[in-house]
FITILUM-799440 format. One record per residue (C-alpha): x, y, z. Coordinates in nm, 2 decimals. Layout:
<rs>
+--------+--------+--------+
:     c1 :     c2 :     c3 :
+--------+--------+--------+
:      X :      Y :      Z :
...
+--------+--------+--------+
</rs>
This chain:
<rs>
+--------+--------+--------+
:     c1 :     c2 :     c3 :
+--------+--------+--------+
:  12.83 :  16.01 :  -5.36 :
:  13.09 :  15.99 :  -5.08 :
:  13.09 :  16.37 :  -5.05 :
:  12.72 :  16.35 :  -4.95 :
:  12.74 :  16.04 :  -4.74 :
:  12.64 :  16.20 :  -4.41 :
:  12.35 :  16.37 :  -4.57 :
:  12.24 :  16.04 :  -4.74 :
:  12.24 :  15.88 :  -4.39 :
:  11.96 :  16.12 :  -4.30 :
:  11.66 :  15.90 :  -4.39 :
:  11.43 :  16.18 :  -4.51 :
:  11.68 :  16.25 :  -4.78 :
:  11.86 :  15.92 :  -4.84 :
:  12.01 :  15.82 :  -5.18 :
:  11.70 :  15.90 :  -5.38 :
:  11.67 :  16.24 :  -5.22 :
:  12.03 :  16.31 :  -5.30 :
:  11.98 :  16.22 :  -5.66 :
:  11.69 :  16.46 :  -5.68 :
:  11.91 :  16.74 :  -5.54 :
:  12.18 :  16.67 :  -5.79 :
:  11.92 :  16.70 :  -6.07 :
:  11.77 :  17.02 :  -5.92 :
:  11.80 :  17.39 :  -6.02 :
:  11.78 :  17.67 :  -5.76 :
:  11.80 :  18.05 :  -5.80 :
:  11.92 :  18.27 :  -5.51 :
:  11.83 :  18.64 :  -5.55 :
:  12.06 :  18.86 :  -5.35 :
:  12.41 :  18.76 :  -5.24 :
:  12.43 :  18.96 :  -4.92 :
:  12.41 :  18.81 :  -4.57 :
:  12.12 :  18.58 :  -4.63 :
:  12.22 :  18.49 :  -4.98 :
:  12.57 :  18.38 :  -4.89 :
:  12.44 :  18.15 :  -4.62 :
:  12.18 :  18.00 :  -4.85 :
:  12.42 :  17.95 :  -5.14 :
:  12.68 :  17.79 :  -4.92 :
:  12.43 :  17.53 :  -4.79 :
:  12.29 :  17.46 :  -5.14 :
:  12.63 :  17.40 :  -5.29 :
:  12.75 :  17.19 :  -5.00 :
:  12.43 :  16.99 :  -5.02 :
:  12.48 :  16.91 :  -5.38 :
:  12.21 :  17.11 :  -5.56 :
:  12.31 :  17.05 :  -5.92 :
:  12.27 :  17.40 :  -6.06 :
:  12.26 :  17.72 :  -5.86 :
:  12.22 :  18.06 :  -6.01 :
:  12.32 :  18.35 :  -5.79 :
:  12.20 :  18.70 :  -5.88 :
:  12.31 :  19.03 :  -5.73 :
:  12.38 :  19.39 :  -5.85 :
:  12.63 :  19.50 :  -5.58 :
:  13.00 :  19.50 :  -5.50 :
:  13.18 :  19.36 :  -5.19 :
:  13.25 :  19.63 :  -4.93 :
:  13.44 :  19.62 :  -4.61 :
:  13.12 :  19.67 :  -4.40 :
:  12.98 :  19.35 :  -4.56 :
:  13.24 :  19.13 :  -4.39 :
:  13.08 :  19.14 :  -4.05 :
:  12.80 :  18.91 :  -4.17 :
:  12.83 :  18.81 :  -4.54 :
:  13.01 :  18.48 :  -4.49 :
:  13.16 :  18.41 :  -4.84 :
:  13.36 :  18.73 :  -4.87 :
:  13.70 :  18.84 :  -4.73 :
:  13.92 :  19.15 :  -4.73 :
:  14.07 :  19.08 :  -5.07 :
:  13.72 :  19.08 :  -5.22 :
:  13.64 :  19.41 :  -5.06 :
:  13.98 :  19.57 :  -5.16 :
:  13.93 :  19.45 :  -5.52 :
:  13.57 :  19.58 :  -5.54 :
:  13.46 :  19.24 :  -5.67 :
:  13.10 :  19.19 :  -5.77 :
:  12.94 :  18.98 :  -5.50 :
:  12.84 :  18.70 :  -5.73 :
:  13.19 :  18.67 :  -5.87 :
:  13.35 :  18.66 :  -5.53 :
:  13.08 :  18.41 :  -5.42 :
:  13.13 :  18.19 :  -5.72 :
:  13.51 :  18.17 :  -5.67 :
:  13.46 :  18.06 :  -5.30 :
:  13.18 :  17.81 :  -5.38 :
:  13.37 :  17.65 :  -5.67 :
:  13.65 :  17.56 :  -5.42 :
:  13.39 :  17.41 :  -5.19 :
:  13.22 :  17.19 :  -5.45 :
:  13.35 :  17.18 :  -5.81 :
:  13.11 :  16.91 :  -5.91 :
:  12.80 :  17.13 :  -5.93 :
:  12.72 :  17.42 :  -6.17 :
:  12.73 :  17.77 :  -6.03 :
:  12.60 :  18.05 :  -6.25 :
:  12.69 :  18.40 :  -6.13 :
:  12.47 :  18.68 :  -6.28 :
:  12.57 :  19.04 :  -6.22 :
:  12.23 :  19.21 :  -6.26 :
:  11.97 :  19.42 :  -6.10 :
:  11.66 :  19.20 :  -6.09 :
:  11.38 :  19.41 :  -6.25 :
:  11.07 :  19.38 :  -6.45 :
:  11.27 :  19.36 :  -6.78 :
:  11.48 :  19.06 :  -6.68 :
:  11.31 :  18.88 :  -6.39 :
:  11.11 :  18.63 :  -6.59 :
:  11.41 :  18.54 :  -6.80 :
:  11.65 :  18.50 :  -6.50 :
:  11.41 :  18.30 :  -6.28 :
:  11.23 :  18.08 :  -6.53 :
:  11.32 :  17.71 :  -6.55 :
:  11.41 :  17.67 :  -6.18 :
:  11.27 :  17.43 :  -5.92 :
:  11.29 :  17.68 :  -5.64 :
:  11.37 :  18.05 :  -5.59 :
:  11.52 :  18.16 :  -5.26 :
:  11.51 :  18.52 :  -5.13 :
:  11.84 :  18.67 :  -5.02 :
:  11.73 :  19.03 :  -5.08 :
:  11.71 :  19.32 :  -4.85 :
:  11.41 :  19.52 :  -4.99 :
:  11.04 :  19.49 :  -5.03 :
:  11.01 :  19.58 :  -5.40 :
:  11.22 :  19.29 :  -5.52 :
:  11.03 :  19.05 :  -5.31 :
:  10.70 :  19.16 :  -5.46 :
:  10.87 :  19.12 :  -5.80 :
:  10.99 :  18.77 :  -5.72 :
:  10.64 :  18.68 :  -5.60 :
:  10.48 :  18.79 :  -5.93 :
:  10.73 :  18.59 :  -6.13 :
:  10.69 :  18.28 :  -5.90 :
:  10.31 :  18.29 :  -5.91 :
:  10.30 :  18.35 :  -6.29 :
:  10.55 :  18.07 :  -6.36 :
:  10.43 :  17.83 :  -6.09 :
:  10.77 :  17.81 :  -5.91 :
:  10.79 :  17.76 :  -5.53 :
:  10.99 :  18.02 :  -5.34 :
:  11.12 :  18.08 :  -4.99 :
:  11.09 :  18.42 :  -4.84 :
:  11.33 :  18.55 :  -4.57 :
:  11.43 :  18.87 :  -4.41 :
:  11.65 :  18.99 :  -4.12 :
:  11.74 :  19.32 :  -3.96 :
:  11.87 :  19.42 :  -3.62 :
:  11.83 :  19.10 :  -3.41 :
:  11.51 :  18.99 :  -3.57 :
:  11.42 :  18.77 :  -3.86 :
:  11.14 :  18.58 :  -4.04 :
:  11.08 :  18.33 :  -4.31 :
:  10.80 :  18.15 :  -4.49 :
:  10.75 :  17.90 :  -4.78 :
:  10.53 :  18.01 :  -5.07 :
:  10.40 :  17.75 :  -5.31 :
:  10.18 :  17.89 :  -5.59 :
:   9.84 :  17.74 :  -5.59 :
:   9.88 :  17.57 :  -5.25 :
:   9.98 :  17.84 :  -5.00 :
:   9.92 :  18.21 :  -4.96 :
:  10.15 :  18.41 :  -5.18 :
:  10.37 :  18.70 :  -5.05 :
:  10.10 :  18.95 :  -5.16 :
:   9.84 :  18.76 :  -4.95 :
:  10.06 :  18.79 :  -4.64 :
:  10.17 :  19.15 :  -4.71 :
:   9.91 :  19.31 :  -4.93 :
:  10.08 :  19.65 :  -4.95 :
:  10.44 :  19.77 :  -4.99 :
:  10.52 :  19.96 :  -4.66 :
:  10.51 :  20.34 :  -4.72 :
:  10.80 :  20.56 :  -4.64 :
:  11.12 :  20.44 :  -4.49 :
:  11.15 :  20.09 :  -4.34 :
:  11.42 :  19.96 :  -4.11 :
:  11.73 :  19.85 :  -4.28 :
:  12.07 :  19.71 :  -4.19 :
:  12.22 :  20.05 :  -4.28 :
:  11.99 :  20.24 :  -4.05 :
:  11.95 :  20.02 :  -3.74 :
:  12.22 :  19.75 :  -3.79 :
:  12.21 :  19.38 :  -3.80 :
:  12.37 :  19.09 :  -3.61 :
:  12.55 :  18.82 :  -3.80 :
:  12.39 :  18.52 :  -3.61 :
:  12.04 :  18.62 :  -3.71 :
:  12.13 :  18.62 :  -4.08 :
:  12.30 :  18.28 :  -4.04 :
:  11.99 :  18.15 :  -3.87 :
:  11.73 :  18.28 :  -4.11 :
:  11.95 :  18.19 :  -4.41 :
:  11.99 :  17.84 :  -4.28 :
:  11.61 :  17.80 :  -4.23 :
:  11.55 :  17.92 :  -4.59 :
:  11.81 :  17.67 :  -4.72 :
:  11.65 :  17.37 :  -4.54 :
:  11.31 :  17.47 :  -4.66 :
:  11.45 :  17.48 :  -5.02 :
:  11.60 :  17.14 :  -4.97 :
:  11.27 :  17.00 :  -4.85 :
:  11.09 :  17.14 :  -5.16 :
:  11.36 :  16.99 :  -5.39 :
:  11.34 :  16.64 :  -5.24 :
:  10.96 :  16.64 :  -5.22 :
:  10.93 :  16.66 :  -4.84 :
:  10.66 :  16.85 :  -4.64 :
:  10.75 :  17.22 :  -4.59 :
:  10.70 :  17.43 :  -4.28 :
:  10.35 :  17.56 :  -4.30 :
:  10.42 :  17.86 :  -4.07 :
:  10.54 :  18.21 :  -4.10 :
:  10.82 :  18.20 :  -3.84 :
:  10.95 :  18.51 :  -3.66 :
:  11.22 :  18.53 :  -3.40 :
:  11.44 :  18.77 :  -3.21 :
:  11.78 :  18.65 :  -3.08 :
:  11.88 :  18.94 :  -2.86 :
:  11.55 :  18.99 :  -2.68 :
:  11.47 :  18.62 :  -2.70 :
:  11.13 :  18.55 :  -2.85 :
:  10.98 :  18.35 :  -3.13 :
:  10.64 :  18.32 :  -3.29 :
:  10.49 :  18.06 :  -3.53 :
:  10.19 :  18.17 :  -3.73 :
:  10.01 :  17.89 :  -3.94 :
:   9.95 :  18.06 :  -4.27 :
:   9.83 :  17.75 :  -4.46 :
:   9.47 :  17.88 :  -4.47 :
:   9.56 :  18.24 :  -4.52 :
:   9.51 :  18.29 :  -4.90 :
:   9.33 :  18.61 :  -4.98 :
:   9.03 :  18.54 :  -5.20 :
:   9.08 :  18.87 :  -5.37 :
:   9.46 :  18.86 :  -5.40 :
:   9.56 :  19.06 :  -5.71 :
:   9.85 :  18.82 :  -5.78 :
:   9.76 :  18.46 :  -5.70 :
:   9.38 :  18.49 :  -5.75 :
:   9.33 :  18.75 :  -6.02 :
:   9.67 :  18.71 :  -6.19 :
:   9.73 :  19.08 :  -6.20 :
:  10.11 :  19.10 :  -6.19 :
:  10.15 :  19.47 :  -6.11 :
:  10.52 :  19.44 :  -6.03 :
:  10.58 :  19.31 :  -6.38 :
:  10.36 :  19.58 :  -6.54 :
:  10.55 :  19.88 :  -6.66 :
:  10.23 :  20.09 :  -6.65 :
:  10.13 :  20.00 :  -6.30 :
:  10.13 :  20.26 :  -6.02 :
:  10.35 :  20.00 :  -5.82 :
:  10.65 :  20.09 :  -6.03 :
:  10.92 :  20.34 :  -5.93 :
:  11.07 :  20.56 :  -6.20 :
:  11.44 :  20.61 :  -6.20 :
:  11.57 :  20.90 :  -6.42 :
:  11.93 :  21.01 :  -6.48 :
:  11.95 :  21.39 :  -6.47 :
:  12.19 :  21.49 :  -6.75 :
:  12.51 :  21.66 :  -6.66 :
:  12.44 :  21.66 :  -6.29 :
:  12.57 :  21.31 :  -6.17 :
:  12.23 :  21.27 :  -6.02 :
:  11.95 :  21.00 :  -6.03 :
:  11.60 :  21.10 :  -5.95 :
:  11.38 :  20.83 :  -5.79 :
:  11.01 :  20.89 :  -5.81 :
:  10.76 :  20.63 :  -5.68 :
:  10.44 :  20.64 :  -5.90 :
:  10.23 :  20.54 :  -5.60 :
:  10.20 :  20.86 :  -5.40 :
:  10.37 :  20.84 :  -5.06 :
:  10.51 :  21.10 :  -4.83 :
:  10.82 :  21.13 :  -4.61 :
:  10.78 :  21.25 :  -4.25 :
:  11.10 :  21.45 :  -4.26 :
:  11.12 :  21.49 :  -3.88 :
:  11.11 :  21.11 :  -3.82 :
:  11.33 :  21.05 :  -4.12 :
:  11.60 :  21.27 :  -3.97 :
:  11.59 :  21.07 :  -3.64 :
:  11.62 :  20.74 :  -3.83 :
:  11.91 :  20.85 :  -4.05 :
:  12.12 :  21.06 :  -3.81 :
:  12.32 :  20.76 :  -3.68 :
:  12.41 :  20.66 :  -4.04 :
:  12.55 :  20.99 :  -4.18 :
:  12.52 :  21.37 :  -4.19 :
:  12.17 :  21.50 :  -4.18 :
:  12.05 :  21.86 :  -4.26 :
:  11.68 :  21.93 :  -4.28 :
:  11.44 :  22.22 :  -4.34 :
:  11.06 :  22.23 :  -4.36 :
:  11.07 :  22.13 :  -4.73 :
:  11.34 :  21.87 :  -4.77 :
:  11.61 :  21.66 :  -4.59 :
:  11.97 :  21.62 :  -4.71 :
:  12.15 :  21.31 :  -4.60 :
:  12.51 :  21.22 :  -4.67 :
:  12.59 :  20.85 :  -4.59 :
:  12.95 :  20.89 :  -4.71 :
:  13.18 :  21.14 :  -4.87 :
:  13.07 :  21.06 :  -5.23 :
:  12.69 :  21.07 :  -5.22 :
:  12.42 :  21.31 :  -5.09 :
:  12.06 :  21.20 :  -5.09 :
:  11.78 :  21.46 :  -5.09 :
:  11.44 :  21.35 :  -4.97 :
:  11.13 :  21.55 :  -5.05 :
:  10.80 :  21.54 :  -4.87 :
:  10.61 :  21.39 :  -5.17 :
:  10.83 :  21.08 :  -5.17 :
:  11.07 :  21.19 :  -5.44 :
:  11.44 :  21.14 :  -5.39 :
:  11.75 :  21.27 :  -5.56 :
:  12.08 :  21.07 :  -5.53 :
:  12.36 :  21.32 :  -5.60 :
:  12.71 :  21.18 :  -5.68 :
:  12.61 :  20.89 :  -5.90 :
:  12.50 :  20.87 :  -6.26 :
:  12.43 :  20.50 :  -6.27 :
:  12.07 :  20.38 :  -6.19 :
:  12.18 :  20.05 :  -6.04 :
:  12.41 :  20.23 :  -5.79 :
:  12.13 :  20.47 :  -5.71 :
:  11.90 :  20.18 :  -5.64 :
:  12.16 :  20.03 :  -5.40 :
:  12.15 :  20.35 :  -5.20 :
:  11.77 :  20.37 :  -5.21 :
:  11.74 :  20.01 :  -5.09 :
:  12.00 :  20.06 :  -4.81 :
:  11.83 :  20.36 :  -4.65 :
:  11.47 :  20.32 :  -4.74 :
:  11.41 :  19.94 :  -4.73 :
:  11.24 :  19.97 :  -5.07 :
+--------+--------+--------+
</rs>
């Protein structure tokens, strides 16, 4: 226990709390800026089994904020979970790290997240968070939500049956394009701060301590912070935690987004079943700093790099040209839509 001696000296954890951590299982979904901070803290703290899940590869632009990766990982196009596992194993070889290269979706979410004591959100898109919430509520697993973009961030603890769930707090998936790191940027310190808060709330849950009852929001560039007590905020008509209608696990639900590979065209079509519209004029303003934009009254073409062109239609449909892999198309969709 010498490795954890300074943590054991902290009375709210102590030796008994440390033994609980060593016997605990945690799942981190998303190994970007938040996920790398979270996993680093969990491994150093001695959480006995940590599963890290991510679908993406390490890129040079990640290194500004994703703290477990280096230039060799980017040059080698390593999957994020593999690069993370290699670093984390050098930090603490006495715990089990389970890297899973996967796109978390309705087909695998229950299998990948069942049997854990806590789930921690390291994602960068709304749809995956609603999916995590459905699984967590269905299986009765506490989870910690967090998000960061620009200089702003927020986090909250969700305990099925005790606190509001994510669907109570955010009843509807935001329509159209949200703000993302790839459209308005992000500062490294805010991801460190939010990821660290998420990690400490996870540790509290694992040792049986009281969690933070607030939804916390902060801005580190234009300094401000807000605490909102959400302990009494359960929605009596919540589809998820009250009526147990898990729409993000239901293939027939209008909440699903359909991804289709168009044969012979190196193109994936993304078609949200729930009708939404793109404001092409505002969309052009949002995306112009992130790549080449060309628009007409009917559609907008956006080229974020030399490989891919994304075509947005007013009815919410999107074509991703230059890829024939659904997971890769999802990555582009999440980066530039926030969904």
